[in-house]
N, C-alpha and C positions, 0 to 999 in steps of 0.2 A: 635290455642290462645287464651284463656278464654276470655281476654279482647276486646271488639269488636270496635274496633278505623276504624276498614275499612270503614265503613260506613258513615263517617264524612269526607265530604271535607271540602277541605280550607273554600271556599263560606256556606258550612253549619255552619263552628264552626263559624264563624263571625257573620252570620245569628243570632244563640243561643246567642252569648255574648252580639248580641244590646239588645236583652230583658230582659238585667240587667245591662248592663252598656252602658250609653250616651256616641258617640263621640270618639276620641280618636283610630281612623278607623285605621291608622299606624301598634300601637300596637296589634292591635288585627291580622292586617294580618300577623305580625310576629309570632306571639305564632299560629295562625293556620297552620301556613307553617311548622313549628317545630311540632306539632305534628301531622301533615299530616308525618313527613319524619322518625318520629317513625317506623309507620310502612312503607314504602317505606323500611327502613332500616331491615325488617322483612322477605321484600320478594327476597330480592336480593340474588347471590350466595354467600353461605357460606364461599367462596376464598375470595374475598371484603367488609364480612360485620364488620368483625371486622377491618376493615381499616376507616369505615364512623363514623365519632364520630359528636358528637350533637354540632348543631351549638348555642354556649348558651346567651342571649340573654340580657342586661340593659337596663330598663329603665330610662329615666330622667324627673321630672315631679316633679311639687309641691303636696305638699300633701293633699290627697283626691279629688282625680281624676281619679282616679282605675285601680292603677295601682295592688296589691293587690286583687281585686275582678276578673280584669283579670284572676290574675295564678289562685286562686283559683276554681271560674267557669269550666276553662283548665281542670285542673285536676278531678272532677266530672264529667266532659262530657268523660272523656278519662279511668276513675277507673283506673287510674294507683295509684299507691303510691304517696302520694304528701304530703310534709312537708314544712312548712310555720315556718322560725324561725330569730329572731330578732339579726342581725350578733353584734350588741352593746353588747351582753351578755356574749360573748363570750371574752378569754382573752387569752395571751401570755400564753406558755406552759413555765410553773417556775412560772406565777404567782395565785392567787387562783381563781378559775374559774371554768365555763365549756369550758372544750376542745373540738374543732372543730369535732373531731371523732363523738362525741353525736349525730349530725344530721344524719351521715348515722345510727346508731344506733335506733334512730329514725322512720327513713324511712321504715328502716327493721320490726319495730313493726307493719307500717302501712300497709307494704307488706303483712304481715302474719294475718293482723288481716280483710283484705278482701278479703283474698284466704278462712283461714276459714269459714266466713260467706258465700260467694258462696260456701263452699263445707259440710255448715252446712244444707245451702238450698237447695242441694241438696238430702239431706239423711234424708230432714223433715215430709215427710210423714210416711215413716217407725220408726219416730223416735216418731210420734204421736201413733200409734201405741203400740209399746212401750212402751209410757206414761200412754196410756188410762188403761192397761194389773195392772200397778202397782198400780195407781188407782183403781184399780179395789181391787186390792188385801190389799190397806189401808180401802176399805167401808166395804168386807165382815170381820168378826173375825176370827183373827187367829189361824191357823189349824183346821178352820172347815169345807173349801172345798179344791175341790182339785185345782193347778195350771192348769188355760186352756195352759200353753204354755209351754215351754221349750226355753233354752239357749246353749244347748249340742247337737251341729249337728248330726245327725242322729236319735236323738229321738224322737221318736214321740208323742206327746204331749196329755195329759187326755182331754178325754172330759168332755168338761165346763160341768157345773150345771146348772139347771133352774134358782136357784137362780141367780149364775153371770150371766147369759142372762139377764132376766130382768132387773139387775142391771145394764146392759150395755143400755139397751135400755132407762132406765129412766137418764143416765149418755148423750148420745148422745143427746136425748129430753132436753136438758138442764133441766129436776127437780133436780140434786143431785147439781146445781152449789152454792146454798148458804150452803151446809151443810161443815162444818170444818173438816179439816183434819190433822194430824202431821206429817210433812216428815220430813227425816232424807237426806242431801244435803249434797254433801263434798263444802268443800271451794275449791275457785277459786284456779289454781297454774299456771306456768309458764306465767307470767306475767312478766311487766318488772323488771329491775335491781331491786336486794335490795337496798330501802331507807337506805341511812347514818345517819346517826347522826351527830349531830353539833360537829365540833370538830374534827370528827374522820381524821385523819394524811392519807388521800391516794387519788387519783383520781378518776375521772368517771373511769375509765375502771376496776381499781383495785375491785371496788367495784365493778362494774359488776361480774367478774369473782368471787370474796367470795361469791358474790347473790347467784352465781349459784354451789356453791360448798357446803352451806350450804343447798340449796332445794335438793339437791342429795343428801346428809345426811340425813335431813329430811324424803326425798321418803321413804328408807327404813324401814322405819315404816309405812310408807302409809299416805293419803290424812287423814286429820281431818274430821269430822262429825260434823254439827251442826244440831241442832232439829228446826222446823219451823212450826207454826198451820195457816193456811192458806184456807180461801174457797177453791172449788173444779176445781172453774173454773180458780184460780192463780196455782193449784199445776199444773194442766193440760199443762201449759204455762213453767211452771219450770224445769217438770218432761221431755216435750219435748225437751228443751237447753239441759236438763242434758244429755240422750239420746243422741240427736245431736253430740254432744262433742265425746260421744265414739264409734261412728262409725266412724266417722272420722278418716283417717288414718295422726296424726300429723307426721311422717317422710314426707310423698307426702306435706302437710300443707307447710313446713319448706323447701323442695326443688322448690315449685314454687314460693313460696313467696322471695325465695334470686335470682330466676330467672326472675321474674316481677320486682323485682327491681333493678335489675342490666340494665337490658334493655329496661324499660321502666319509672324509677320512677323520677321524676322530683322536685327538691326541690327550695324553692322560698326564697332568703338571698333578706328581706326586711332588709332597713335602713343601705345598703353599705354605703353609702359619709360619716357614722357618724365613718367608720374605716380607713379615710382618713387620712392622714399624713399631715400635713403640716409645712414648715419650721418654727425654733423658737418656738418649743411647746414642753412644758416637763410639767412634774407633772402625772396629773391621764391618760393623752393621751400618756406615754412613751409603753404602747404594743400595739400601733394601727397598725403599721406596722407589728408586729410581730405577730398580728391576721391575717391579709392579705395573710404572709409568711405560714403561718399552716392552710388555705385557700387556698392556691394554688395546694400541694398535690392533696386534693380533684376532685379539680376544673379540673388538669389534668389527673386523673386516678390513684388511688391507691388502695389498698386491705388495710379494717378495719377490724378488729377483733368483731365477733358480741356474742352472746349468740345461734346466729342461725346457728353459723361458719363463713368463711370469706367472704364479699360484697366486689367487686369490684364495682369502680364508673369510670370505664372509659367512661359508654354509658348512665351515669346520664344527664337528662339536666339542664340545672343551669340555675335559672332564678333571676338576680338580679336585685334592686330597689332604689332608691332614690329621696329625695328634689337634692341635692347637691346647697343648698341656700349659703354654709358657703364656699361648696369646688368642687370644679372640679372633673370630670371621670379622667382628666390626672395626681390629685394629686394621685391617685390608682398607687401601685407599676404598671411598666410594662408589667412586667409578666403576672400580674393577667388581666392587661387590655388588654391584646391580648387572655386571653384564656373566652374573651366576645366579636366574633365579628360582632355581631348584636348590633346596639346602635340604641335606640328608644325614638324621644323627645314625651313625651305627652302633652297636648295643657292645656293651663290654662282655666276654666270654667268659663264665662258669662252668663249674665240675661236668654238668650235663652239656653242655655245648661241647668240652674237651672229651667226654666220651663217645660220643658222635662224630668228633671229626676225627678220633681213631680209628672207628668201625667202618661209617658207611660212603665217605667220597672215593672215586673211583681211584682214583688216584694215593686213598689213604696212607699213613706213615707206616700204617703195621702193615699191609702188603707192599710196602716198600723193600721192607725188611724181612717177610716173607721169603719175599723171590729173591732177595740176595743170598741168604743163608740157602736156599735150595741149591744155588747152584754148586754146592758142595758138600750135598747130600743131606744137611739140618734140614729136618721138618719143626718149623718152631707152631705151637699152639698157645694161646693168647688165651687163660683161663678170664672168666668176664668179673672175677674178683680183685684178679692183677691188671685189668684196665682201669678198670675205677677207684684202684691203689694208684696208677698210673696220673688220671687226671684229678684227681685229688692233689698229688704230690706237684702238679706242674702250677694248679690254682693257688695254694697254697705260697709257693716260691713267689707267684704273680702278688701277692697280697704282701707279703715282706719283705720283695725287693723292688725294683721295678719292673712293671707290667707290662710287659713284652708280648702278650697276648698269645694265639697259638702257636708262636714259636719257640714257645718255653717247653713243647711236648716233644722237638730233637734234643735238647739237650736232657731231660727226665730218659728217653728212650735211650739216649748213646749212652746214658751213663746203666742203667738197666742190662743194658747189650754188649757194653764193651770184653765185660771176660769171655762170654760167647761169641761175639767176632773175632778176635784173637786165636782161640780157640778151636772155632770151626773149619779149621782145615786140613783139622791133624784127628778130631775126632771120630771122624766115618759115619758113613751115612745112620743115622738115627735121628728119632724123634725127642722133641726138647719142648716140656711142657712149662711155661712161666705163670709160677703164680703168684697170690696176694704175698707169701711168705719171701718169695723171691723177689719181689719191687721192693719192698720193707728193706729188706737185708743191704740192698745198694744203694736206699735211697733216703732214710732214717735217719740218719747221720749227717748227713750232708743239713740235713732242713732244720737240725737243731741246731748245729752250730750257726748260727748267722753268720757271721765275718768269714768261714771258709765256704757255706752257701754263695755268699754275693760274687766270689770269683771263679766258682764252677760251676751253680746253675743259676 
């Protein structure tokens, strides 16, 4: 199996997630076990393999506590096809909007992209050799020099000329990188389904089928080409990409992508609480329960038609998440609840967690701002008391206004550093220390004025 998930034990997965998400240990353990079970299922006897279905997970917790980040990092670790969808944008069959089958179509597109990238990486060296020959063809006057290679099997290449070999040496030494050449490149094909024009009376599946038929018909006339004038260094990369695509067996890509999507695919259903149907609700919410019933076959296991062929969802892992402020998990239809046997409660974040979020993650906000202002020669230094003051300001804003979790840190930091960010390009290279007093001067007034902070923080 190409995807290297064997080496990731549940403990290792949790430790890796800890680098990016603070707290939420129960949720991390649940997804780590689910990830390991994907590999375990591949290892069992074939007779029982199809009987082992994924244990889907539903995460319950306020916004901004790490639900989406956990799922996103999990997909990166596994290298599995992954798609995140907002279920609130789907509508019941018969209403205008996206149908739930498009989730699987998006998932297989992701799988195809992953597999194609891997296979093109395997042939990249040969593609670079071919690209080099094409660049040399462009640099030499047309028809004045013999070709140094052949694409025909069994035919010996002609002997390279001295001029061509001299150019090759200069090319490899980078001495021709700034020279302009004119390329003729093929337009990319085989992407997503044809985009439907507004008002076209067809659903998404019809649009996919119509788009594929149109591409097949146009394919009979050959792909269109367009000309570009670029530097030699860019031409080598563009031609290497084109040659790599030619060397890859597209049918093999499709077969592996379908297999990997069916066996290892992960779908993250965000805002699932927004499609909970509640009693005495009418109007715009009329199709909420209908969306749940449309989702049910996907989660239970069905076959969806895509342009790459039929894709089964029996063994796709579904992770749902929602804040469930205005609804409860029990408001989902019973059949859908039963398809998410693992339920994880995520904790709200307080001052201690905010301090850790600012300090510890590999991509923490403080590290991001320090890196941004370093480009202007400004060295930012955050004192411990200042970090605690910003965490406290975010926690107080969440308690008195809407609780938006760690996202509140973005607005607090922007408020604290707004003046410095504006003037950084003018003050020159210097060190700036962010103190506790510096923070209080910029956020305390806003926190005291509840009406003003509602609009700014």
